[in-house]
N, C-alpha and C positions, 0 to 999 in steps of 0.2 A: 632496126630503124627507129622503133618506138623509143627505145632507151636512149639512142643518140639524140633524139629530139627533146627528151624531157629529163636527161640525166641530171641537170642542175636542180630540179625539184626533188629528185631522189636523194641527191647529196645534201640538200638543205634539210630534208626530213630526217636523214641519218644524224646530222649534226644536232638538230633539235632533240632527238631521242637521247643522244649521248649527254647533252646538257641537263635534260630532265632527270636522267638516271643519276648523274653526279650530285645534283641538288637534293634529290630524294634521299640518297645514301648519306649525304652530309647531315641533313636534318634528322634522319633516323639515328645516326651515331651520336649526334648532339643530344637528342632526347634521351637516349640510353645513358649517356654520360651524366646528364642532369639528374636522371632518375637514380643512377648509382650514387651520385654525390649526395642527393637528398636522403637516400637510404642510409648512407654512411653517417650523415649528420644525425638522423633519428637514432641510429644505433649508438652513436656517441652520447646522445641525450639520455637514452635508456641506461647506459652504463653509469652515467653521472648520477642518475636517480636511484641506482641500485637495483634496477629491474633484471639485471643479468642473473642474479641469484635470489629470485623471489622465494620467500619462505612461506609455507602454508600457515593459515591462520591458527590451525590446531597443531599441537606438538607432532613432530614426525614419528616419534616413538609412542604415540597414543596407545595406551593399554586397552585391550578388549577383554571384557569379562562375560561370564555366563549370564544369560537373560534371567531376570528374576520374574518368573511366570509360573503360575499354577493353573492347570486345567480344571475348570469347574464342570459339574454335571450338566448335561444338555438341558434338563428341566430348569435348573437354576439359571442357566444362560438365557433361556426363553423367557422366564419370569422377569429377569433383570431388564431385558430388552423391552418387554411390554410396559413395565413400570416406568422406565425412563421415557418411553414415548408418551405415556399418559401425562407425566409431569411437563414435558416439553410442549405437548399439544395445547396446554393451558396458557402458554406464553403469548402475551399480547403486547402490542406497542401502546404504551401508556403516556398520556400527556398531562394528566392531572394527579399531582402527588400530594401526599400528606407531609406535613413538616415534622412529623415524628422522627426522632433521631434513630440511627442504626449503630449498633456496637461496632467500633473500629475494627475489632478482630475479625468480624464477618467480612468486611471489605478487604482486609489483608488476605484472608483465605481465598477470596474470589480472585484477587490479583495473582496470588501464588499459583492457583490452578491454571489461570491463563498462561502463566510462564512455563507450564509443562508442554506447551505446543511445540510441534516440530518446526524446524526452520532450515533454510538452505545453508549447507555447510556448517550447521549448528552455530550460525551467527547471532541468533536470538535478537533480531532487529526491531525491538519494541521498547517503548517507554510508556508506562501508564502513570499519568499525572493525576493524583487524587486531590480534589478540592473539597474542603469542609468549611473553610473560612467564608463567612457570609459577605464580607466586603469584597473578597476576590470573586465570589460568584456574581455579585452585582456588577462588577466591572466587566466580567465575561459576558453577562447578559446585555449590557450596553453596547459592547462591540458587535455582538451577533445581531441584535435587533436593528442597529443602524445599517448593517449590510443587507440584512434580510428584507428590510423595507424597500431598498433599491432593487433587490432581486425580484420581489413580487411586483413592483410597479414599473420597472424598466428592463432589467436584464433578461429575464427568463421567458418573456413572451406569453401570449394568450393561451397556447396549448398547455403549457406547464401549469399555469394557474388554474385553468379549467379542469385539468386532471386531478388537482388537489382539492377542488371544491367539495366533493363528497366526504373527504376526510376532515373538513372544517378546520383547516390550518391557516395560519396567517403569520405575519412577522412578529407578533407578540409572543414571547417565550417565557411564560410564568414559571414553567417547570424548572428553568435554570436556577432560580432562586428559591423555589419551593422545595425541591428535592434536597435531602440532607447532604447528599454527596454528588459530585460530578467526577466522572472518570474520562479524561481526555487521552485518547489513544494516538500516540505518535509512532510513525515508522522511522527507523534509522536507515538512511541510504548508505552510510558508511560510518566507521568509527576509527579510532587510532590504536595501533599496537603498542606494546611496551617500549619498542624502540623508536616510536614517533611516526612510523610509516602508516599509510592509510590501509585500513582493513575494509575491503569491499563487502557489502552485504548482498549476497546473491538472492534473487527471488524474494526481495523484501515485500513486494505487493502481495504475493501469494502467502508468505509467512505471516504477515500482519492480519490478513483476512482469516486465516485458520485460527490464530490466537484470539481474535475478536469473537469468532464463533464459539470457542471454548469459554470465553469470558461471559457471553450471553447465557450459555448453558449453566455456568456456575451461579450466575445471578438468579436464574430461575429455580435451580435446585435449593438455593438458600432461602427461598420464599420471598424474594424481592422482585421488583418490577423495574423496567427501564424503557428507554427509547433510543433507537440508533439514529442519531442525527449526524449530518455531514455539513457543518457550517460553511456555506459557500463564500469564498473570497475573504474569509476571516483568518485563515491559517497564519500568515505572517504576523498579524497584530497579536494573536493569541500566543504565538511562539515567543514573541518579544516580551509580552506580559509575564509569561511563565519562565522566562530566561532559559529557553531551550536553544541548543546550538543550531546552526544553519543546516547541519546534516540531518536534522529531524523534520519531518513533515506531518502536520495534523491530518489524521484520517477520519476519526470518529470522535464525537462527544456524546457520552452516555450519562444522563441523570439517573441516579440509583436511589431507591428507597421503597416506601410502601405506597400503595395507591390511596388517593383521597377517598373519603367515605362515599361521596356522590360520583365517583369516577365512572364514566361511561366510555365505551370503545365502539368503533364501527363493527357492525354485524357482518363480518367477513368470514368466508370459508376457504379452506385450503384445498388444493388440488388432490384428488384421490391418488392412490398408489399407482394405478394403471396409467395415469397421465404423466407421472414423473420417473417411472422406472421402465427400462427396456431390457428384455432378457434375450439371450441367444443360447 
């Protein structure tokens, strides 16, 4: 009785369900076809670009050799570690430099040492631009001071400038022209292979950071001083000035030389071992 009274509603509902099912399946199949077509298009692009047969950046038949390593006595190892720590513990950030020149060979040895750093897939994604020319240093200083004044007055805000007050820093950077050498550290995001294809540089941020750490240690071991500066908003202008490719990004600028006779530094202390090392 109930069905006889309302059969037309049941029938209309059934028709609606069938229509919805047909439309849904049509859109689903169309989406799948579009997705398949797009995949085939991308696949074709990859084939055109030669990605079907990607070759490793290093030779496939790269030869492996025995490690050149000699074990040293424990006592010597302990003494070396202590001596290295004593030297590095004297490292300070210096903003007041003597204009006394440094032999070029020392700078070359420092850069050579930084180049021993490990890197992702052995891509060695670094370029160390060494500046000794006074006119070039002056131009670099002008670019940096122009941007730094804006940073201090507008961009960075009160918290940033307040945190820097105890260090007595400002946008005037005499050390750029006083120090005999500047080392500008660029990271390479990619380079080109011999066949012209792009060579990606994996973990370039981590690699350049490790290399810069070794660079700082080499500077300290050589009896020189430096300052690790990160010129904000100056990267593109300095890259153009130094004619570096777009694949390279400026990470650090380090003035390198001897401290001025009246050089003073903040009386800061480093965290003790218990605060920086966790053992299990």
